C-alpha positions in Angstrom: 7.2 147.4 -8.4 2.8 147.2 -8.2 1.4 145.2 -5.7 0.4 142.1 -8.5 4.1 141.8 -9.3 4.8 141.9 -5.8 2.4 139.0 -5.0 3.2 137.0 -8.2 7.0 137.1 -7.1 5.9 136.2 -3.4 4.7 133.2 -4.9 7.3 132.4 -7.1 9.3 132.3 -3.8 7.4 129.8 -2.4 7.1 127.4 -5.4 10.9 127.8 -6.6 12.3 125.3 -3.7 9.7 122.3 -4.8 9.3 123.5 -8.5 9.8 119.3 -9.9 6.6 118.9 -7.4 4.6 121.8 -8.8 5.5 121.0 -12.5 4.8 117.5 -11.9 1.1 118.3 -11.0 0.9 121.0 -13.6 1.7 117.9 -16.3 -1.0 115.9 -14.1 -3.7 118.5 -14.6 -2.5 118.8 -18.5 -2.8 114.9 -18.8 -6.7 115.1 -17.3 -7.8 118.0 -19.5 -8.7 118.1 -23.3 -5.6 119.6 -24.7 -4.4 119.0 -28.2 -1.2 119.9 -28.6 1.6 117.6 -28.0 3.2 118.0 -25.0 6.5 116.6 -23.4 6.2 113.6 -21.3 6.3 113.5 -17.4 10.4 112.8 -17.3 10.9 115.3 -20.1 8.5 117.8 -18.1 10.5 117.4 -15.5 14.1 118.0 -16.9 12.9 121.6 -18.3 11.1 122.3 -14.9 13.9 124.6 -14.0 13.7 126.2 -17.5 10.3 126.6 -17.0 10.8 128.2 -13.6 13.4 130.7 -15.3 11.0 131.5 -17.9 8.5 132.1 -15.5 10.6 134.1 -13.4 11.9 136.7 -16.3 8.2 137.1 -17.8 6.8 138.2 -13.7 10.1 140.4 -13.2 9.5 142.3 -16.3 5.5 141.7 -16.6 5.3 146.0 -16.2 7.6 146.2 -19.3 5.3 144.7 -22.2 8.0 145.8 -24.4 10.6 143.9 -22.9 8.2 140.8 -22.2 7.1 140.5 -25.6 10.0 139.3 -27.9 10.7 136.8 -25.1 7.5 135.5 -25.3 7.3 135.5 -29.0 10.5 133.1 -28.8 8.8 130.9 -26.4 5.5 130.7 -28.1 7.1 129.3 -30.8 7.5 126.1 -29.1 3.8 126.1 -28.6 3.0 126.5 -32.2 5.5 123.7 -32.8 3.4 121.5 -30.7 0.3 122.3 -32.3 -1.7 124.2 -29.8 -5.1 125.4 -30.9 -6.6 128.5 -29.2 -8.6 126.2 -26.8 -5.2 124.6 -26.0 -4.1 128.1 -24.6 -7.0 128.2 -22.4 -6.1 124.9 -21.2 -2.8 125.6 -20.6 -3.7 128.8 -18.5 -6.7 127.2 -17.1 -4.2 124.0 -15.6 -1.5 126.3 -14.7 -4.3 128.2 -12.6 -5.6 125.2 -11.0 -1.7 123.9 -10.4 -1.2 127.5 -8.5 -4.1 126.8 -5.9 -3.6 123.4 -5.2 0.1 124.1 -4.6 0.0 127.2 -2.8 -2.8 126.2 -0.3 -3.2 129.1 1.9 -0.6 131.2 0.5 -2.6 131.4 -2.6 -4.5 134.8 -1.3 -7.1 136.8 -3.0 -4.6 139.0 -4.2 -2.2 136.5 -5.5 -5.5 135.1 -7.5 -6.2 138.5 -9.1 -2.7 138.9 -9.9 -2.3 135.3 -11.5 -5.8 135.7 -13.1 -4.4 138.9 -14.6 -1.2 137.6 -15.7 -2.9 134.6 -17.4 -5.2 136.5 -18.6 -2.4 138.5 -20.5 -0.3 135.7 -21.3 -3.9 134.1 -23.5 -4.7 137.1 -25.3 -0.9 138.0 -26.5 -0.5 134.0 -27.3 -3.5 134.1 -29.5 -2.8 137.4 -30.9 0.9 136.0 -31.6 -0.5 132.7 -32.5 -3.4 132.9 -34.1 -3.7 136.4 -35.2 -7.1 136.4 -33.3 -7.8 139.6 -31.0 -11.2 140.3 -29.3 -10.5 144.1 -29.3 -12.5 145.9 -31.9 -12.5 149.4 -33.4 -15.0 152.0 -32.3 -16.2 151.8 -35.8 -16.9 147.9 -35.7 -18.7 148.7 -32.5 -20.8 151.4 -34.1 -21.5 149.1 -36.8 -22.7 146.0 -34.6 -24.9 148.0 -32.7 -26.6 149.6 -35.8 -27.1 146.0 -37.2 -28.5 144.7 -33.8 -30.9 147.6 -33.8 -32.3 146.8 -37.4 
């Protein structure tokens, strides 16, 4: 287990006893955002908080093994697709989640935790955008050369 994974798991241990409060805060963040997708009402969100925690914990426990996390994430991303998520919604979800962590963890949201969650959420955003929208910000070396040549012309 690397230090980032350890930081994520430590944060989850802090959040777990009061995860309903965490999900309520997360839901409020989504309600205040410009999110376009359909998402559950606060009461439904609360009902599904244990499931959300289990999904989150499983992803974090296997985050260093992308081949094990990918099929699990694909399965759960189907919900976002069915809810009409857009690429901007994926960013909003990640940002709202990060802001919720920051508020909920307070002084336990250390610099190490912040970096670990940023990296994990960045992975989620890239994976979700690739899976749901066939979008990647990775370009081939040949594309990079062509781009540079056209900029120099």
